[in-house]
C-alpha positions in Angstrom: -20.8 -17.2 105.2 -22.3 -15.1 107.3 -25.4 -17.4 108.9 -28.1 -14.9 110.7 -24.9 -14.6 113.2 -23.2 -10.8 114.6 -20.1 -10.0 112.5 -18.8 -9.2 115.9 -19.3 -12.5 116.9 -18.4 -13.9 114.1 -14.9 -12.2 114.2 -14.9 -13.3 118.0 -15.4 -16.7 117.3 -12.4 -16.8 114.6 -10.1 -15.3 116.5 -10.5 -17.5 120.0 -10.4 -20.7 117.9 -7.2 -19.0 116.4 -6.1 -18.5 120.2 -6.9 -22.0 121.2 -4.9 -23.3 118.4 -1.9 -21.5 119.5 -2.3 -22.1 123.1 -2.1 -25.7 122.2 0.5 -25.5 119.9 2.6 -23.9 122.4 1.3 -26.7 125.2 2.4 -29.4 122.8 5.8 -27.8 122.1 9.2 -28.3 123.6 10.5 -26.5 127.0 13.0 -25.4 125.2 10.9 -23.4 122.7 8.3 -22.3 125.5 10.3 -20.7 127.5 12.4 -19.0 124.7 8.7 -17.4 123.3 8.2 -16.4 126.7 11.4 -14.3 126.6 10.3 -13.1 123.4 6.8 -12.3 124.1 7.8 -10.6 127.9 11.4 -8.5 126.4 
């Protein structure tokens, strides 16, 4: 529900939370998976 916050701010917060969750997941991943993810990201 939108509790008085601008829609853009709500979406930005959601994206930020999703990004933080993804980053924390990557940091917890084994090194081999992390390196392959980096290769996919930059290839």
